[in-house]
N, CA, C and O atoms as a GROMACS GRO file, in nm:
protein
  416
    1MET      N    1   3.870  19.791   7.820
    1MET     CA    2   3.870  19.678   7.912
    1MET      C    3   4.012  19.651   7.960
    1MET      O    4   4.110  19.673   7.889
    2THR      N    5   4.021  19.603   8.082
    2THR     CA    6   4.151  19.564   8.137
    2THR      C    7   4.194  19.431   8.074
    2THR      O    8   4.116  19.365   8.007
    3ARG      N    9   4.317  19.395   8.097
    3ARG     CA   10   4.370  19.268   8.045
    3ARG      C   11   4.287  19.151   8.097
    3ARG      O   12   4.256  19.058   8.021
    4GLU      N   13   4.251  19.154   8.226
    4GLU     CA   14   4.173  19.045   8.286
    4GLU      C   15   4.031  19.041   8.229
    4GLU      O   16   3.977  18.933   8.206
    5GLU      N   17   3.972  19.157   8.206
    5GLU     CA   18   3.838  19.162   8.147
    5GLU      C   19   3.841  19.106   8.005
    5GLU      O   20   3.752  19.031   7.966
    6LYS      N   21   3.944  19.142   7.928
    6LYS     CA   22   3.959  19.088   7.792
    6LYS      C   23   3.974  18.937   7.795
    6LYS      O   24   3.912  18.867   7.715
    7HIS      N   25   4.055  18.888   7.887
    7HIS     CA   26   4.076  18.742   7.899
    7HIS      C   27   3.942  18.673   7.927
    7HIS      O   28   3.908  18.576   7.860
    8LEU      N   29   3.868  18.723   8.024
    8LEU     CA   30   3.740  18.661   8.057
    8LEU      C   31   3.643  18.671   7.940
    8LEU      O   32   3.571  18.576   7.910
    9TRP      N   33   3.640  18.785   7.873
    9TRP     CA   34   3.549  18.805   7.760
    9TRP      C   35   3.582  18.711   7.644
    9TRP      O   36   3.497  18.633   7.600
   10TYR      N   37   3.703  18.719   7.595
   10TYR     CA   38   3.740  18.643   7.474
   10TYR      C   39   3.752  18.493   7.497
   10TYR      O   40   3.725  18.414   7.407
   11ASP      N   41   3.792  18.455   7.617
   11ASP     CA   42   3.816  18.313   7.643
   11ASP      C   43   3.701  18.242   7.713
   11ASP      O   44   3.709  18.122   7.738
   12PHE      N   45   3.595  18.316   7.747
   12PHE     CA   46   3.483  18.249   7.815
   12PHE      C   47   3.347  18.314   7.788
   12PHE      O   48   3.260  18.252   7.728
   13LEU      N   49   3.329  18.437   7.832
   13LEU     CA   50   3.196  18.499   7.829
   13LEU      C   51   3.138  18.507   7.688
   13LEU      O   52   3.017  18.489   7.669
   14LYS      N   53   3.221  18.533   7.592
   14LYS     CA   54   3.176  18.547   7.454
   14LYS      C   55   3.117  18.416   7.400
   14LYS      O   56   3.038  18.417   7.306
   15LYS      N   57   3.155  18.305   7.460
   15LYS     CA   58   3.111  18.172   7.416
   15LYS      C   59   2.985  18.124   7.486
   15LYS      O   60   2.930  18.019   7.451
   16LEU      N   61   2.938  18.199   7.584
   16LEU     CA   62   2.820  18.157   7.659
   16LEU      C   63   2.694  18.161   7.573
   16LEU      O   64   2.685  18.240   7.479
   17PRO      N   65   2.597  18.075   7.604
   17PRO     CA   66   2.470  18.078   7.531
   17PRO      C   67   2.375  18.186   7.585
   17PRO      O   68   2.254  18.164   7.596
   18PHE      N   69   2.432  18.300   7.618
   18PHE     CA   70   2.358  18.415   7.670
   18PHE      C   71   2.410  18.540   7.598
   18PHE      O   72   2.522  18.542   7.548
   19ASN      N   73   2.327  18.642   7.594
   19ASN     CA   74   2.371  18.771   7.543
   19ASN      C   75   2.441  18.844   7.658
   19ASN      O   76   2.378  18.882   7.756
   20VAL      N   77   2.570  18.862   7.644
   20VAL     CA   78   2.651  18.927   7.748
   20VAL      C   79   2.691  19.065   7.697
   20VAL      O   80   2.757  19.078   7.593
   21LYS      N   81   2.651  19.168   7.770
   21LYS     CA   82   2.687  19.306   7.734
   21LYS      C   83   2.812  19.347   7.810
   21LYS      O   84   2.829  19.313   7.927
   22ARG      N   85   2.899  19.421   7.741
   22ARG     CA   86   3.021  19.472   7.804
   22ARG      C   87   3.003  19.620   7.834
   22ARG      O   88   2.938  19.693   7.759
   23GLN      N   89   3.062  19.663   7.945
   23GLN     CA   90   3.060  19.805   7.983
   23GLN      C   91   2.918  19.863   7.971
   23GLN      O   92   2.896  19.962   7.902
   24MET      N   93   2.826  19.798   8.038
   24MET     CA   94   2.684  19.833   8.031
   24MET      C   95   2.647  19.934   8.140
   24MET      O   96   2.690  19.920   8.255
   25MET      N   97   2.570  20.033   8.104
   25MET     CA   98   2.522  20.133   8.200
   25MET      C   99   2.393  20.080   8.262
   25MET      O  100   2.297  20.049   8.192
   26ILE      N  101   2.392  20.071   8.395
   26ILE     CA  102   2.272  20.034   8.470
   26ILE      C  103   2.253  20.141   8.577
   26ILE      O  104   2.333  20.150   8.670
   27GLY      N  105   2.149  20.220   8.563
   27GLY     CA  106   2.130  20.332   8.655
   27GLY      C  107   2.249  20.426   8.646
   27GLY      O  108   2.284  20.474   8.538
   28ASP      N  109   2.310  20.453   8.761
   28ASP     CA  110   2.426  20.543   8.767
   28ASP      C  111   2.560  20.471   8.749
   28ASP      O  112   2.665  20.533   8.761
   29TYR      N  113   2.556  20.341   8.722
   29TYR     CA  114   2.678  20.261   8.722
   29TYR      C  115   2.708  20.201   8.586
   29TYR      O  116   2.618  20.166   8.509
   30ILE      N  117   2.836  20.190   8.558
   30ILE     CA  118   2.881  20.115   8.441
   30ILE      C  119   2.939  19.985   8.496
   30ILE      O  120   3.033  19.985   8.574
   31VAL      N  121   2.879  19.874   8.453
   31VAL     CA  122   2.925  19.744   8.500
   31VAL      C  123   3.014  19.681   8.394
   31VAL      O  124   3.002  19.712   8.276
   32ASP      N  125   3.104  19.593   8.438
   32ASP     CA  126   3.196  19.529   8.344
   32ASP      C  127   3.120  19.443   8.243
   32ASP      O  128   3.139  19.456   8.122
   33PHE      N  129   3.035  19.354   8.295
   33PHE     CA  130   2.957  19.264   8.209
   33PHE      C  131   2.817  19.249   8.267
   33PHE      O  132   2.800  19.247   8.389
   34TYR      N  133   2.718  19.237   8.180
   34TYR     CA  134   2.580  19.221   8.226
   34TYR      C  135   2.509  19.117   8.140
   34TYR      O  136   2.512  19.124   8.017
   35ILE      N  137   2.446  19.022   8.207
   35ILE     CA  138   2.365  18.920   8.141
   35ILE      C  139   2.221  18.948   8.183
   35ILE      O  140   2.177  18.903   8.288
   36ALA      N  141   2.149  19.022   8.099
   36ALA     CA  142   2.014  19.068   8.134
   36ALA      C  143   1.918  18.953   8.158
   36ALA      O  144   1.838  18.959   8.251
   37SER      N  145   1.923  18.850   8.076
   37SER     CA  146   1.828  18.739   8.091
   37SER      C  147   1.843  18.667   8.224
   37SER      O  148   1.747  18.607   8.273
   38ALA      N  149   1.961  18.672   8.282
   38ALA     CA  150   1.986  18.609   8.413
   38ALA      C  151   1.991  18.712   8.526
   38ALA      O  152   1.999  18.676   8.643
   39LYS      N  153   1.985  18.841   8.488
   39LYS     CA  154   1.997  18.951   8.584
   39LYS      C  155   2.122  18.935   8.671
   39LYS      O  156   2.118  18.940   8.794
   40ILE      N  157   2.234  18.916   8.600
   40ILE     CA  158   2.363  18.897   8.666
   40ILE      C  159   2.464  18.997   8.610
   40ILE      O  160   2.477  19.013   8.488
   41VAL      N  161   2.534  19.064   8.701
   41VAL     CA  162   2.646  19.150   8.668
   41VAL      C  163   2.773  19.076   8.708
   41VAL      O  164   2.778  19.011   8.812
   42ILE      N  165   2.875  19.085   8.623
   42ILE     CA  166   3.005  19.028   8.655
   42ILE      C  167   3.105  19.142   8.660
   42ILE      O  168   3.123  19.216   8.563
   43GLU      N  169   3.170  19.155   8.775
   43GLU     CA  170   3.269  19.260   8.796
   43GLU      C  171   3.406  19.196   8.817
   43GLU      O  172   3.420  19.100   8.892
   44ILE      N  173   3.506  19.251   8.749
   44ILE     CA  174   3.644  19.208   8.766
   44ILE      C  175   3.716  19.321   8.839
   44ILE      O  176   3.732  19.431   8.786
   45ASP      N  177   3.760  19.292   8.960
   45ASP     CA  178   3.813  19.395   9.048
   45ASP      C  179   3.965  19.394   9.056
   45ASP      O  180   4.027  19.290   9.079
   46GLY      N  181   4.023  19.510   9.036
   46GLY     CA  182   4.166  19.530   9.056
   46GLY      C  183   4.196  19.552   9.202
   46GLY      O  184   4.107  19.550   9.287
   47ARG      N  185   4.323  19.572   9.231
   47ARG     CA  186   4.369  19.588   9.370
   47ARG      C  187   4.301  19.703   9.443
   47ARG      O  188   4.282  19.697   9.565
   48GLN      N  189   4.266  19.809   9.370
   48GLN     CA  190   4.206  19.927   9.433
   48GLN      C  191   4.074  19.893   9.504
   48GLN      O  192   4.032  19.965   9.595
   49HIS      N  193   4.009  19.786   9.463
   49HIS     CA  194   3.881  19.748   9.525
   49HIS      C  195   3.899  19.690   9.665
   49HIS      O  196   3.802  19.675   9.739
   50SER      N  197   4.021  19.656   9.702
   50SER     CA  198   4.045  19.603   9.835
   50SER      C  199   4.068  19.712   9.938
   50SER      O  200   4.078  19.685  10.058
   51MET      N  201   4.077  19.837   9.892
   51MET     CA  202   4.095  19.950   9.985
   51MET      C  203   3.962  19.977  10.056
   51MET      O  204   3.856  19.970   9.994
   52PRO      N  205   3.967  20.009  10.186
   52PRO     CA  206   3.843  20.025  10.264
   52PRO      C  207   3.740  20.118  10.201
   52PRO      O  208   3.621  20.085  10.198
   53GLU      N  209   3.782  20.234  10.152
   53GLU     CA  210   3.686  20.328  10.096
   53GLU      C  211   3.621  20.274   9.968
   53GLU      O  212   3.505  20.305   9.939
   54ASN      N  213   3.694  20.193   9.893
   54ASN     CA  214   3.637  20.134   9.772
   54ASN      C  215   3.548  20.015   9.804
   54ASN      O  216   3.448  19.991   9.736
   55LYS      N  217   3.584  19.939   9.908
   55LYS     CA  218   3.499  19.828   9.949
   55LYS      C  219   3.361  19.879   9.988
   55LYS      O  220   3.259  19.819   9.954
   56GLU      N  221   3.359  19.990  10.059
   56GLU     CA  222   3.233  20.050  10.103
   56GLU      C  223   3.148  20.093   9.983
   56GLU      O  224   3.027  20.067   9.980
   57SER      N  225   3.208  20.158   9.887
   57SER     CA  226   3.131  20.203   9.770
   57SER      C  227   3.087  20.084   9.685
   57SER      O  228   2.979  20.087   9.625
   58ASP      N  229   3.170  19.979   9.679
   58ASP     CA  230   3.129  19.857   9.607
   58ASP      C  231   3.008  19.793   9.674
   58ASP      O  232   2.916  19.748   9.606
   59LEU      N  233   3.008  19.788   9.806
   59LEU     CA  234   2.894  19.731   9.879
   59LEU      C  235   2.767  19.811   9.853
   59LEU      O  236   2.660  19.754   9.832
   60GLU      N  237   2.780  19.943   9.854
   60GLU     CA  238   2.665  20.030   9.827
   60GLU      C  239   2.613  20.008   9.685
   60GLU      O  240   2.493  19.998   9.663
   61ARG      N  241   2.704  20.002   9.592
   61ARG     CA  242   2.669  19.979   9.451
   61ARG      C  243   2.600  19.843   9.434
   61ARG      O  244   2.498  19.833   9.367
   62ASP      N  245   2.658  19.739   9.496
   62ASP     CA  246   2.599  19.605   9.487
   62ASP      C  247   2.459  19.602   9.546
   62ASP      O  248   2.371  19.534   9.494
   63LYS      N  249   2.438  19.675   9.655
   63LYS     CA  250   2.307  19.679   9.718
   63LYS      C  251   2.205  19.747   9.626
   63LYS      O  252   2.092  19.700   9.612
   64LYS      N  253   2.246  19.856   9.562
   64LYS     CA  254   2.154  19.925   9.471
   64LYS      C  255   2.118  19.836   9.352
   64LYS      O  256   2.004  19.836   9.307
   65LEU      N  257   2.214  19.762   9.302
   65LEU     CA  258   2.185  19.669   9.193
   65LEU      C  259   2.096  19.555   9.242
   65LEU      O  260   2.004  19.513   9.172
   66PHE      N  261   2.125  19.505   9.362
   66PHE     CA  262   2.043  19.399   9.422
   66PHE      C  263   1.898  19.446   9.437
   66PHE      O  264   1.804  19.369   9.415
   67ASP      N  265   1.880  19.571   9.476
   67ASP     CA  266   1.745  19.628   9.490
   67ASP      C  267   1.671  19.631   9.356
   67ASP      O  268   1.548  19.637   9.354
   68LYS      N  269   1.745  19.626   9.246
   68LYS     CA  270   1.684  19.619   9.112
   68LYS      C  271   1.666  19.474   9.068
   68LYS      O  272   1.625  19.447   8.955
   69GLY      N  273   1.698  19.380   9.158
   69GLY     CA  274   1.685  19.238   9.126
   69GLY      C  275   1.805  19.180   9.054
   69GLY      O  276   1.795  19.074   8.991
   70ILE      N  277   1.918  19.249   9.061
   70ILE     CA  278   2.039  19.206   8.989
   70ILE      C  279   2.142  19.154   9.089
   70ILE      O  280   2.174  19.221   9.187
   71ARG      N  281   2.194  19.034   9.061
   71ARG     CA  282   2.302  18.977   9.143
   71ARG      C  283   2.436  19.021   9.086
   71ARG      O  284   2.453  19.028   8.964
   72VAL      N  285   2.530  19.050   9.174
   72VAL     CA  286   2.663  19.090   9.132
   72VAL      C  287   2.762  18.980   9.171
   72VAL      O  288   2.770  18.940   9.287
   73LEU      N  289   2.834  18.931   9.071
   73LEU     CA  290   2.941  18.834   9.094
   73LEU      C  291   3.072  18.910   9.080
   73LEU      O  292   3.099  18.970   8.976
   74ARG      N  293   3.153  18.907   9.185
   74ARG     CA  294   3.281  18.980   9.183
   74ARG      C  295   3.398  18.881   9.187
   74ARG      O  296   3.399  18.786   9.264
   75TYR      N  297   3.494  18.908   9.101
   75TYR     CA  298   3.615  18.828   9.095
   75TYR      C  299   3.734  18.923   9.088
   75TYR      O  300   3.727  19.027   9.022
   76SER      N  301   3.840  18.888   9.154
   76SER     CA  302   3.960  18.972   9.152
   76SER      C  303   4.040  18.945   9.025
   76SER      O  304   4.028  18.839   8.963
   77ASN      N  305   4.122  19.042   8.988
   77ASN     CA  306   4.214  19.021   8.877
   77ASN      C  307   4.299  18.897   8.903
   77ASN      O  308   4.324  18.818   8.812
   78LYS      N  309   4.342  18.882   9.026
   78LYS     CA  310   4.426  18.768   9.064
   78LYS      C  311   4.353  18.636   9.037
   78LYS      O  312   4.413  18.541   8.986
   79SER      N  313   4.224  18.629   9.071
   79SER     CA  314   4.147  18.508   9.046
   79SER      C  315   4.138  18.478   8.897
   79SER      O  316   4.152  18.364   8.855
   80VAL      N  317   4.115  18.582   8.818
   80VAL     CA  318   4.106  18.562   8.673
   80VAL      C  319   4.241  18.513   8.619
   80VAL      O  320   4.245  18.427   8.531
   81ASN      N  321   4.349  18.568   8.670
   81ASN     CA  322   4.482  18.531   8.622
   81ASN      C  323   4.529  18.394   8.668
   81ASN      O  324   4.595  18.322   8.593
   82TYR      N  325   4.496  18.356   8.791
   82TYR     CA  326   4.552  18.234   8.848
   82TYR      C  327   4.451  18.123   8.873
   82TYR      O  328   4.490  18.008   8.894
   83ASN      N  329   4.323  18.154   8.870
   83ASN     CA  330   4.219  18.053   8.892
   83ASN      C  331   4.107  18.068   8.789
   83ASN      O  332   3.989  18.064   8.823
   84PHE      N  333   4.146  18.085   8.664
   84PHE     CA  334   4.051  18.114   8.558
   84PHE      C  335   3.940  18.009   8.550
   84PHE      O  336   3.822  18.044   8.538
   85ASN      N  337   3.976  17.882   8.556
   85ASN     CA  338   3.875  17.776   8.545
   85ASN      C  339   3.775  17.781   8.660
   85ASN      O  340   3.656  17.755   8.640
   86ALA      N  341   3.822  17.815   8.779
   86ALA     CA  342   3.732  17.826   8.894
   86ALA      C  343   3.636  17.944   8.878
   86ALA      O  344   3.519  17.934   8.913
   87VAL      N  345   3.685  18.054   8.824
   87VAL     CA  346   3.600  18.171   8.797
   87VAL      C  347   3.492  18.132   8.697
   87VAL      O  348   3.374  18.160   8.718
   88CYS      N  349   3.532  18.067   8.588
   88CYS     CA  350   3.436  18.024   8.485
   88CYS      C  351   3.335  17.926   8.542
   88CYS      O  352   3.216  17.937   8.512
   89SER      N  353   3.380  17.833   8.622
   89SER     CA  354   3.290  17.735   8.685
   89SER      C  355   3.189  17.803   8.775
   89SER      O  356   3.071  17.766   8.777
   90ASP      N  357   3.234  17.902   8.850
   90ASP     CA  358   3.142  17.974   8.940
   90ASP      C  359   3.038  18.053   8.860
   90ASP      O  360   2.921  18.056   8.897
   91ILE      N  361   3.080  18.114   8.752
   91ILE     CA  362   2.985  18.187   8.667
   91ILE      C  363   2.882  18.089   8.610
   91ILE      O  364   2.763  18.117   8.611
   92MET      N  365   2.929  17.974   8.559
   92MET     CA  366   2.836  17.874   8.505
   92MET      C  367   2.738  17.827   8.612
   92MET      O  368   2.618  17.812   8.586
   93LYS      N  369   2.789  17.804   8.732
   93LYS     CA  370   2.702  17.761   8.842
   93LYS      C  371   2.593  17.865   8.867
   93LYS      O  372   2.476  17.830   8.884
   94ASN      N  373   2.631  17.991   8.869
   94ASN     CA  374   2.534  18.098   8.894
   94ASN      C  375   2.436  18.116   8.778
   94ASN      O  376   2.325  18.167   8.797
   95LEU      N  377   2.476  18.074   8.659
   95LEU     CA  378   2.387  18.081   8.543
   95LEU      C  379   2.304  17.954   8.528
   95LEU      O  380   2.212  17.948   8.446
   96GLY      N  381   2.337  17.852   8.608
   96GLY     CA  382   2.263  17.727   8.601
   96GLY      C  383   2.295  17.646   8.477
   96GLY      O  384   2.209  17.576   8.424
   97ILE      N  385   2.420  17.654   8.430
   97ILE     CA  386   2.461  17.576   8.314
   97ILE      C  387   2.585  17.494   8.347
   97ILE      O  388   2.651  17.515   8.449
   98THR      N  389   2.616  17.400   8.259
   98THR     CA  390   2.736  17.317   8.273
   98THR      C  391   2.822  17.335   8.150
   98THR      O  392   2.783  17.400   8.054
   99ALA      N  393   2.941  17.277   8.156
   99ALA     CA  394   3.033  17.284   8.042
   99ALA      C  395   2.970  17.224   7.918
   99ALA      O  396   2.997  17.269   7.807
  100ALA      N  397   2.886  17.123   7.934
  100ALA     CA  398   2.819  17.059   7.821
  100ALA      C  399   2.730  17.159   7.746
  100ALA      O  400   2.712  17.147   7.625
  101ASP      N  401   2.675  17.257   7.817
  101ASP     CA  402   2.590  17.358   7.754
  101ASP      C  403   2.669  17.450   7.662
  101ASP      O  404   2.611  17.516   7.576
  102LEU      N  405   2.799  17.455   7.678
  102LEU     CA  406   2.883  17.541   7.595
  102LEU      C  407   2.917  17.475   7.462
  102LEU      O  408   2.961  17.542   7.368
  103ILE      N  409   2.898  17.346   7.454
  103ILE     CA  410   2.935  17.270   7.335
  103ILE      C  411   2.826  17.275   7.228
  103ILE      O  412   2.854  17.257   7.110
  104LYS      N  413   2.705  17.299   7.269
  104LYS     CA  414   2.590  17.298   7.176
  104LYS      C  415   2.606  17.392   7.061
  104LYS      O  416   2.518  17.402   6.976
   0.00000   0.00000   0.00000
Protein backbone atom coordinates (compact mmCIF):
# COMPACT_ATOMS: atom_id res chain seq x y z
CA MET A 1 0.00 0.00 0.00
CA THR A 2 1.08 3.57 -0.62
CA ARG A 3 1.56 6.01 2.24
CA GLU A 4 -1.84 7.59 1.49
CA GLU A 5 -3.58 4.20 1.34
CA LYS A 6 -2.04 3.26 4.70
CA HIS A 7 -3.18 6.57 6.20
CA LEU A 8 -6.75 6.06 5.00
CA TRP A 9 -6.74 2.41 6.12
CA TYR A 10 -5.28 2.78 9.60
CA ASP A 11 -6.84 6.12 10.46
CA PHE A 12 -10.33 5.60 9.05
CA LEU A 13 -11.39 2.59 6.97
CA LYS A 14 -10.29 0.03 9.54
CA LYS A 15 -12.68 1.64 12.06
CA LEU A 16 -15.76 1.48 9.85
CA PRO A 17 -18.67 -0.79 10.82
CA PHE A 18 -18.19 -2.59 7.49
CA ASN A 19 -15.89 -5.34 6.29
CA VAL A 20 -13.35 -3.48 4.14
CA LYS A 21 -11.05 -5.57 1.95
CA ARG A 22 -7.66 -4.24 0.87
CA GLN A 23 -6.09 -4.93 -2.52
CA MET A 24 -9.12 -6.95 -3.61
CA MET A 25 -9.31 -8.65 -7.01
CA ILE A 26 -12.58 -7.93 -8.84
CA GLY A 27 -12.66 -9.41 -12.33
CA ASP A 28 -9.47 -8.31 -14.06
CA TYR A 29 -8.78 -5.49 -11.61
CA ILE A 30 -7.14 -5.11 -8.23
CA VAL A 31 -8.88 -2.35 -6.32
CA ASP A 32 -7.39 -0.45 -3.39
CA PHE A 33 -10.35 -1.04 -1.06
CA TYR A 34 -13.67 -2.83 -1.46
CA ILE A 35 -16.75 -2.78 0.74
CA ALA A 36 -18.81 -5.68 -0.64
CA SER A 37 -21.92 -5.07 1.47
CA ALA A 38 -22.18 -1.54 0.02
CA LYS A 39 -20.76 -2.49 -3.40
CA ILE A 40 -18.29 0.38 -3.16
CA VAL A 41 -14.68 0.52 -4.34
CA ILE A 42 -12.39 3.20 -2.95
CA GLU A 43 -9.41 4.15 -5.09
CA ILE A 44 -6.56 6.42 -4.00
CA ASP A 45 -4.97 7.91 -7.09
CA GLY A 46 -1.43 9.17 -7.47
CA ARG A 47 -0.32 11.80 -9.95
CA GLN A 48 -0.04 9.26 -12.78
CA HIS A 49 -3.85 8.99 -12.85
CA SER A 50 -4.11 12.57 -14.10
CA MET A 51 -2.30 11.69 -17.33
CA PRO A 52 -4.69 11.43 -20.32
CA GLU A 53 -3.93 7.79 -21.13
CA ASN A 54 -4.48 6.78 -17.51
CA LYS A 55 -7.66 8.81 -17.17
CA GLU A 56 -9.08 6.89 -20.13
CA SER A 57 -8.21 3.49 -18.65
CA ASP A 58 -9.59 4.56 -15.25
CA LEU A 59 -12.88 5.54 -16.91
CA GLU A 60 -13.04 2.19 -18.70
CA ARG A 61 -12.27 0.33 -15.48
CA ASP A 62 -14.88 2.33 -13.54
CA LYS A 63 -17.48 1.57 -16.21
CA LYS A 64 -16.78 -2.17 -16.05
CA LEU A 65 -17.11 -2.10 -12.27
CA PHE A 66 -20.29 0.00 -12.57
CA ASP A 67 -21.69 -2.63 -14.95
CA LYS A 68 -21.22 -5.12 -12.07
CA GLY A 69 -23.24 -2.80 -9.81
CA ILE A 70 -20.17 -1.40 -8.05
CA ARG A 71 -19.65 2.32 -7.43
CA VAL A 72 -16.10 3.66 -7.52
CA LEU A 73 -15.09 6.51 -5.23
CA ARG A 74 -11.81 8.10 -6.32
CA TYR A 75 -9.66 10.38 -4.22
CA SER A 76 -6.26 11.82 -5.05
CA ASN A 77 -3.21 11.39 -2.86
CA LYS A 78 -3.31 15.16 -2.42
CA SER A 79 -6.89 14.99 -1.07
CA VAL A 80 -5.94 12.28 1.40
CA ASN A 81 -2.92 14.29 2.54
CA TYR A 82 -4.50 17.75 2.74
CA ASN A 83 -8.27 17.16 3.03
CA PHE A 84 -8.42 13.92 4.99
CA ASN A 85 -11.57 14.83 6.93
CA ALA A 86 -13.41 15.74 3.72
CA VAL A 87 -12.41 12.41 2.14
CA CYS A 88 -13.67 10.54 5.21
CA SER A 89 -16.90 12.55 5.25
CA ASP A 90 -17.53 11.79 1.59
CA ILE A 91 -16.97 8.08 2.14
CA MET A 92 -19.37 8.12 5.11
CA LYS A 93 -21.95 9.98 3.02
CA ASN A 94 -21.69 7.35 0.29
CA LEU A 95 -22.03 4.58 2.88
CA GLY A 96 -25.04 6.29 4.45
CA ILE A 97 -23.45 6.63 7.89
CA THR A 98 -22.47 9.47 10.21
CA ALA A 99 -19.62 10.01 12.63
CA ALA A 100 -21.93 8.83 15.42
CA ASP A 101 -22.05 5.40 13.75
CA LEU A 102 -18.30 5.07 14.26
CA ILE A 103 -18.60 5.45 18.03
CA LYS A 104 -20.82 2.40 18.57
